C-alpha positions in Angstrom: 12.3 9.0 -4.8 9.2 7.4 -3.6 8.2 7.0 0.1 5.1 5.1 1.0 3.6 4.8 4.5 1.8 1.4 4.8 -0.4 0.6 7.8 -2.7 -2.2 8.5 -6.0 -1.5 10.4 -8.0 -3.9 12.5 -11.1 -2.3 13.9 -10.0 1.2 14.7 -6.3 0.3 15.6 -3.2 0.3 13.6 -1.7 -3.1 13.8 1.3 -2.6 11.6 3.0 0.5 10.3 6.0 0.8 7.9 7.6 3.5 5.8 8.9 2.1 2.4 11.5 4.1 0.5 12.9 3.6 -2.9 15.2 5.7 -5.1 12.9 5.0 -8.0 10.4 7.7 -9.0 6.6 6.9 -8.9 5.2 5.6 -12.3 2.0 3.9 -12.8 3.8 0.9 -14.3 6.1 0.3 -11.3 3.4 1.0 -8.6 2.5 -2.7 -8.2 6.3 -3.6 -7.8 6.6 -1.1 -5.0 3.4 -2.4 -3.3 4.7 -6.0 -3.6 8.1 -5.2 -2.0 6.4 -3.2 0.7 4.0 -6.0 1.6 7.0 -8.4 1.6 8.6 -6.1 4.2 5.7 -6.1 6.5 4.9 -9.7 6.0 1.4 -9.4 4.6 0.0 -10.9 1.3 0.3 -8.7 -1.8 -3.1 -7.4 -2.9 -4.4 -7.3 -6.4 -3.7 -3.7 -7.6 -6.2 -2.4 -10.0 -6.4 0.8 -12.0 -8.8 2.1 -9.4 -6.1 1.8 -6.6 -3.5 3.6 -8.9 -5.9 6.4 -9.6 -6.7 6.9 -6.0 -3.2 7.1 -5.1 -2.4 9.6 -8.0 -5.5 11.8 -7.2 -5.7 11.6 -3.3 -2.1 10.5 -2.4 -3.4 7.3 -0.8 -5.3 4.1 -1.5 -6.9 1.3 0.4 -7.0 -2.4 0.0 -9.9 -4.2 1.6 -10.1 -8.0 2.1 -11.7 -8.6 -1.2 -8.6 -7.3 -2.8 -6.4 -10.1 -1.6 -6.4 -13.7 -2.8 -5.1 -15.0 0.4 -6.8 -14.7 3.8 -5.7 -11.6 5.9 -5.9 -11.0 9.6 -6.8 -7.2 9.3 -9.6 -5.1 8.0 -7.8 -2.7 5.7 -4.4 -2.0 4.2 -3.8 1.7 3.6 -0.9 3.1 1.5 -0.2 6.8 1.8 2.3 9.0 0.1 4.9 9.8 2.8 7.2 12.2 0.8 7.4 15.6 2.2 7.2 17.9 -0.7 
């Protein structure tokens, strides 16, 4: 099971927050699909997910997406994805 906490940050404030859950286990190959579904749920564009983002998630249990990681324009400064599973 994978649980991800997504939050959009503008300035120093959280503008959106959502906990995404899936019965699938985490794999590097499906990480993009989880991010895509999560972004659809919170109504934000899907960022470009690079190996760098996947490695940060694996090593630090979180990753950040900045405006340069999006093809579309966004109205926040950062999208942060954190591991929300309680181990």
